[in-house]
C-alpha positions as CSV (number, residue, x, y, z in Angstrom):
1,X,24.4,-42.7,-22.9
2,X,25.7,-39.2,-23.7
3,X,22.1,-37.9,-24.0
4,X,21.4,-39.3,-20.5
5,X,24.2,-37.5,-18.8
6,X,23.4,-34.3,-20.6
7,X,19.8,-34.8,-19.4
8,X,21.0,-35.2,-15.8
9,X,23.2,-32.1,-15.9
10,X,20.3,-30.2,-17.2
11,X,17.9,-31.3,-14.6
12,X,20.5,-30.5,-11.8
13,X,20.9,-27.0,-13.2
14,X,17.2,-26.3,-13.2
15,X,16.8,-27.7,-9.7
16,X,19.8,-25.8,-8.2
17,X,19.3,-22.4,-6.6
18,X,21.6,-19.8,-5.1
19,X,18.7,-18.7,-2.6
20,X,18.7,-20.3,0.9
21,X,15.2,-20.4,2.0
22,X,16.0,-21.2,5.5
23,X,17.9,-17.9,5.8
24,X,15.1,-15.8,4.6
25,X,12.7,-17.5,7.1
26,X,14.9,-17.1,9.9
27,X,15.9,-13.4,9.3
28,X,12.1,-12.6,9.5
29,X,12.2,-13.4,13.3
30,X,15.4,-11.4,14.0
31,X,14.7,-7.6,14.5
32,X,16.8,-5.5,12.3
33,X,18.5,-3.6,15.1
34,X,19.7,-7.0,16.5
35,X,21.4,-7.7,13.3
36,X,23.1,-4.4,13.0
37,X,24.1,-3.5,16.6
38,X,27.8,-4.1,17.5
39,X,28.7,-1.6,20.1
40,X,26.0,1.0,19.8
41,X,25.4,3.2,23.1
42,X,22.3,2.3,24.9
43,X,19.0,4.3,24.3
44,X,16.0,5.2,26.1
45,X,12.8,6.9,25.2
46,X,9.7,8.2,27.1
47,X,6.1,7.9,26.0
48,X,3.6,10.0,27.7
49,X,0.1,8.5,27.7
50,X,-0.7,10.3,30.8
51,X,-2.9,13.5,31.1
52,X,-0.2,15.9,32.2
53,X,3.1,17.2,30.7
54,X,6.2,15.8,32.2
55,X,9.8,16.9,32.5
56,X,12.0,13.9,31.5
57,X,15.6,14.1,32.8
58,X,18.5,11.5,32.8
59,X,21.3,11.6,35.3
60,X,24.4,9.8,35.5
61,X,25.3,8.2,38.9
62,X,27.8,11.0,39.5
63,X,24.7,13.4,39.4
64,X,25.6,14.9,35.9
65,X,22.7,15.7,33.9
66,X,22.8,13.8,30.6
67,X,19.6,14.9,29.1
68,X,16.5,17.1,29.9
69,X,13.3,17.4,27.9
70,X,9.6,18.3,28.3
71,X,7.3,15.7,27.0
72,X,3.7,16.8,26.5
73,X,0.7,14.5,27.1
74,X,0.2,12.0,24.2
75,X,3.7,12.4,22.9
76,X,6.9,10.7,22.8
77,X,10.5,12.0,23.4
78,X,13.2,11.2,20.9
79,X,15.6,8.2,21.4
80,X,18.3,9.4,23.7
81,X,21.6,7.9,23.3
82,X,23.5,7.5,26.6
83,X,27.1,8.0,27.2
84,X,26.9,6.3,30.6
85,X,25.5,2.9,31.4
86,X,24.4,3.5,34.9
87,X,21.7,6.2,34.9
88,X,18.8,7.4,36.8
89,X,15.7,8.5,34.9
90,X,13.3,11.0,36.4
91,X,9.9,12.2,35.3
92,X,8.1,15.0,37.3
93,X,5.8,17.9,37.1
94,X,4.0,19.9,39.6
95,X,1.5,17.3,40.3
96,X,3.6,14.1,40.2
97,X,7.0,15.0,41.5
98,X,10.2,13.0,41.0
99,X,9.2,9.4,39.8
100,X,12.5,7.7,39.4
101,X,14.0,4.7,37.8
102,X,17.5,3.5,38.1
103,X,18.9,1.5,35.1
104,X,22.2,-0.5,34.5
105,X,22.5,-0.8,30.7
106,X,24.6,-2.4,28.3
107,X,25.7,-1.5,24.8
108,X,23.0,-2.0,22.2
109,X,20.1,-1.9,24.9
110,X,17.0,0.1,23.8
111,X,14.6,0.9,26.8
112,X,11.1,2.2,26.4
113,X,9.6,4.1,29.5
114,X,5.9,5.2,29.7
115,X,4.0,7.4,31.7
116,X,0.7,5.5,31.8
117,X,-2.9,6.7,31.9
118,X,-2.6,7.0,35.7
119,X,0.5,9.2,35.3
120,X,2.7,6.6,36.8
121,X,6.2,5.7,35.3
122,X,6.5,2.2,34.0
123,X,9.1,0.3,32.0
124,X,7.8,-1.5,28.8
């Protein structure tokens, strides 16, 4: 009887694991930034897939300029961390003047903007 108990204990030890396979499977579907974001400021980025260079400017609703950058054709801006949640994003050049998007953002939001092949501003 003692040997049978010892055999059961050994079988239990072999079959037990500290890993949780369900956690590993579920974490694959959660983007890493969703797991780490608590109160990060919102971020925006512009991808210029157009044929012209564009000036990318971000304004707060009080008309103060938060960011300005020239983004050449086929390039990306860096991610811009915003201190204001209510912003107006403007892309312009001498041909396509003043394409605007107004956004109301929350903490942890990441917005990707694109100038498409037709030189039009779109939100991805």
